[in-house]
C-alpha positions in Angstrom: 159.0 79.6 131.2 157.2 79.7 127.9 153.9 78.9 129.8 154.3 81.9 132.1 154.9 84.2 129.1 151.7 82.9 127.4 149.4 83.7 130.3 150.0 87.6 130.3 149.6 87.5 126.6 146.4 85.6 126.7 145.1 87.9 129.5 146.0 90.9 127.4 144.1 89.6 124.5 141.0 88.8 126.6 141.2 92.3 128.2 141.6 93.8 124.7 138.6 91.9 123.4 136.3 92.9 126.3 137.3 96.5 125.9 136.7 96.3 122.2 133.2 94.9 122.7 132.3 97.4 125.4 133.8 100.4 123.8 132.6 99.6 120.3 129.0 100.7 120.6 130.1 103.7 122.7 132.5 104.8 119.9 129.8 104.2 117.4 127.2 106.3 119.2 129.7 109.0 119.9 130.6 109.1 116.2 126.9 109.5 115.3 126.5 112.3 117.7 129.6 114.0 116.3 128.3 113.5 112.8 124.9 115.0 113.8 126.5 118.0 115.3 128.8 118.6 112.4 126.3 117.7 109.6 122.7 118.1 111.0 120.9 118.6 107.6 121.1 114.9 106.3 119.9 113.6 109.7 117.1 116.1 109.7 116.1 115.2 106.1 116.1 111.5 107.0 113.9 112.0 110.1 111.5 114.3 108.3 111.0 111.7 105.7 109.9 109.3 108.3 107.2 111.6 109.9 103.6 110.6 109.6 100.6 112.9 109.5 98.9 113.6 112.8 95.6 111.6 113.5 93.5 114.8 113.2 90.1 113.9 111.8 88.1 117.2 112.1 85.8 117.5 109.2 86.1 113.9 108.1 82.6 112.5 107.5 81.9 108.7 107.7 80.9 106.8 104.5 77.9 104.4 105.2 77.5 103.5 101.6 79.3 100.1 101.5 78.7 96.6 102.5 80.9 93.9 104.3 80.4 90.2 104.5 80.2 87.9 107.5 82.2 84.7 107.6 79.0 82.9 106.5 78.7 85.0 103.4 75.8 87.2 104.6 75.9 90.9 103.8 76.1 93.5 106.6 75.2 97.1 105.4 77.2 99.8 107.1 74.1 102.0 106.7 72.6 100.1 109.6 75.3 101.7 111.9 74.2 105.2 111.0 73.1 107.2 114.1 75.2 105.0 116.4 78.6 105.3 117.9 80.8 103.1 115.7 84.1 101.5 116.4 85.4 100.6 112.9 88.5 98.5 112.7 90.5 97.1 109.8 93.0 94.2 110.3 94.4 91.1 108.9 95.5 87.7 110.3 98.9 88.0 108.5 99.7 91.2 110.5 101.7 90.7 113.8 100.5 93.9 115.2 96.9 93.0 114.4 97.3 89.7 116.2 98.9 91.3 119.2 95.8 93.5 119.8 93.1 90.8 119.2 92.7 90.0 122.9 92.2 93.6 123.9 89.8 94.2 120.9 87.7 91.1 122.1 87.6 92.6 125.6 86.4 95.9 124.3 83.8 94.2 122.2 82.6 92.1 125.1 82.3 95.3 127.2 80.0 97.0 124.6 78.2 94.3 122.8 75.0 94.6 124.7 74.7 98.4 124.2 72.4 98.9 121.1 73.8 102.5 120.7 77.3 101.1 119.8 78.3 99.3 116.6 81.5 97.2 116.6 82.6 96.5 113.1 86.0 94.7 112.6 86.8 94.2 108.9 89.5 91.7 107.8 91.3 92.8 104.6 93.4 89.8 103.8 94.0 86.0 104.3 90.3 85.3 104.6 90.9 81.5 104.7 92.6 81.9 108.1 89.6 83.8 109.6 87.2 80.8 110.6 90.0 79.4 112.6 90.4 82.5 114.7 86.7 82.6 115.3 86.5 78.9 116.2 89.4 79.1 118.6 87.8 82.1 120.4 90.8 84.2 119.6 88.5 86.9 118.2 85.2 87.0 120.0 83.9 89.9 118.0 82.0 89.4 114.7 84.5 89.1 111.8 83.6 90.8 108.5 85.6 90.8 105.3 85.9 93.3 102.5 87.7 93.1 99.2 88.6 95.9 96.9 89.1 99.6 97.4 87.7 101.1 100.6 85.5 104.2 100.6 87.5 107.4 100.6 87.4 108.2 104.4 89.1 104.9 105.1 91.4 104.6 102.1 94.7 103.7 103.8 97.7 101.6 103.5 98.4 98.9 105.9 96.7 97.5 108.9 95.7 97.7 111.7 93.8 101.0 111.7 90.8 102.1 113.6 88.2 104.8 113.5 85.7 106.1 116.0 82.6 107.6 114.5 80.0 109.6 116.5 76.3 109.3 115.9 76.3 112.5 113.8 78.5 110.6 111.3 81.8 112.4 112.1 85.1 110.5 112.3 86.3 111.8 115.7 89.3 109.6 116.3 91.8 107.7 114.1 94.3 105.2 115.4 97.1 103.9 113.0 98.8 100.8 114.4 97.9 98.6 117.3 96.5 99.8 120.5 95.5 98.5 124.0 91.8 98.7 123.4 90.7 97.2 126.7 92.1 100.3 128.4 89.4 102.1 130.4 89.9 105.4 128.5 88.9 103.7 125.2 85.7 102.2 126.7 84.8 105.4 128.4 85.2 107.3 125.2 83.0 104.9 123.4 80.4 105.3 126.0 80.7 109.0 125.8 79.9 108.8 122.0 77.0 106.5 122.7 75.5 109.0 125.1 75.1 111.3 122.0 72.7 108.9 120.3 69.2 110.4 120.0 66.5 108.4 121.6 
């Protein structure tokens, strides 16, 4: 008899547990919505504090007066990219987002590497000792450059990855903060469009 009484009790506990797990998130979300309706200002302030500036680059001119290093220690002068369409990318091997886009960056580089009108400059900003391994394993097929210290003003930023597209006139025409799918046809076509502006 005691066994029969236990079963409904255990079933009730199990049903209560399932309902609690299922309804818990629903009640939580409903509570958040009610709180937002009743007190919208704190939520608005919180969200406005997380907003980032738009990636508008109109009027931003490229800086060519700086030099990066190859993995072999040779200097590469950015002045050599003047008059070309430039894909300028900053990254680091300690950054998960940077690593996630390495394959697509390599694909973009491979698609434009034979075009003399396009310069592909990928600059690592940290963990330089890891870079030779990425190059040796073919994870990054593009040339890897390094740069220590403060960046020139147009590229002074916090965090990586960040990328800039520079037209042959020296204007930064596009800025991408965060990772992107660079092997997308749109990115390649835009670079080719910029390259078409190069004066013969």
